[in-house]
C-alpha positions, -999 to +999 in steps of 0.1 A: +000+001-001+026+026+010+048+020-020+018+025-045+011+057-022+046+068-027+048+063-064+015+081-069+026+110-045+060+112-065+041+112-099+016+140-089+034+167-105+037+148-140-001+145-136-006+182-131-017+177-094+001+199-069+013+181-038-005+197-007-008+189+030-037+168+022-019+144-003+009+145+023-013+134+051-025+107+027+009+094+023+016+094+061-016+074+066-007+049+041+026+046+061+006+037+094-020+015+076+012-004+059+029-003+095+059+013+078+068+033+107+103+035+097+093+057+068+072+084+087+103+101+104+121+105+071+089+117+053+080+139+083+115+157+085+123+158+046+094+162+024+075+193+040+106+215+037+116+204+003+081+206-010+072+238+008+044+220+026+032+237+058+023+210+082-010+209+102-024+195+130-037+164+111+002+159+099+011+160+134-015+136+147-004+111+122+032+113+133+024+110+167+003+079+158+030+064+141+057+070+166+034+055+195+026+027+174+063+019+167+070+023+205+091+053+202+071+071+231+100+096+240+100+108+203+061+111+206+065+132+237+091+154+219+068+157+190+042+173+215+065+199+225+073+206+187+036+210+178+033+238+201+066+256+193+052+256+157+021+276+168-002+246+165-026+236+195-027+201+200-064+185+201-081+157+220-069+131+194-033+142+199-033+139+236-055+106+235-030+091+212+001+100+235-021+093+266-026+057+253+011+053+247+022+066+280-002+046+300+006+013+281+044+021+285+038+023+325+047+057+324+016+067+348+031+100+361+038+115+326+004+104+318-014+120+345+009+152+339-004+152+303-041+150+315-036+179+338-020+199+309-052+191+289-072+207+316-050+238+319-049+244+283-088+237+278-083+205+256-117+186+262-114+152+278-138+129+256-152+096+268-121+079+249-098+100+271-116+088+301-114+053+293-079+054+282-072+069+316-094+045+335-075+014+316-042+031+327-052+035+363-063-001+363-031-014+347-013+004+374-033-013+402-049+020+411-083+007+415-096+032+438-085+060+415-102+044+387-134+040+407-133+078+416-127+085+378-157+064+369-179+086+393-163+117+375-171+102+339-207+098+352-207+131+369-193+149+338-223+138+319-209+109+300-223+076+295-199+049+303-194+027+275-188-011+274-153-007+273-156+014+307-174-012+322-153-040+309-120-027+321-137-027+357-150-060+354-119-077+340-098-060+368-120-077+394-121-112+377-082-111+374-082-104+410-107-132+416-131-108+432-164-120+414-186-102+437-173-070+426-172-080+389-208-093+393-218-058+406-199-039+378-217-063+352-250-054+369-245-018+367-233-022+331-268-040+322-287-012+337-270+013+318-264-005+285-293-026+271-272-053+254-236-059+271-210-074+251-182-090+269 
């Protein structure tokens, strides 16, 4: 997929099509879908300057996604700083991508700091943000904090999803606490008509 996308991108001038940030972003997306993360850094660093393409937030979000999928969390953290240096405000997608990588790699303190930064910079937390954080807290065995976060989800007016409940149910099942697992399952049944475990 990537090879075909790159070939077309390179041939665009011959086809009287200008290469823009949109075609560049499509090329980045093809790298991600083809799991050619090694190509992203090279493309991201070389092509925009060479072709006078001004990167947009989507460009940075795609690069962030690729870095996180490649396990280059430090580079993703650095990219977050770079985004802001270029005068672009990260959005919920940017932050959720980095939150996921930080929690999955066990970097709880950095993830929590990013959560706080989102609040300070008025970047909205959506249900996905809350689910990512809930999963991260549970992975770090911060069950009481996860329960408090669940209450916050409800208090903020979000309807917890199957993922929200399943994360809690799985934690209690893994601990062998079937009573609590069953309680959360029953809560889920009350909130969601058709639970899918």
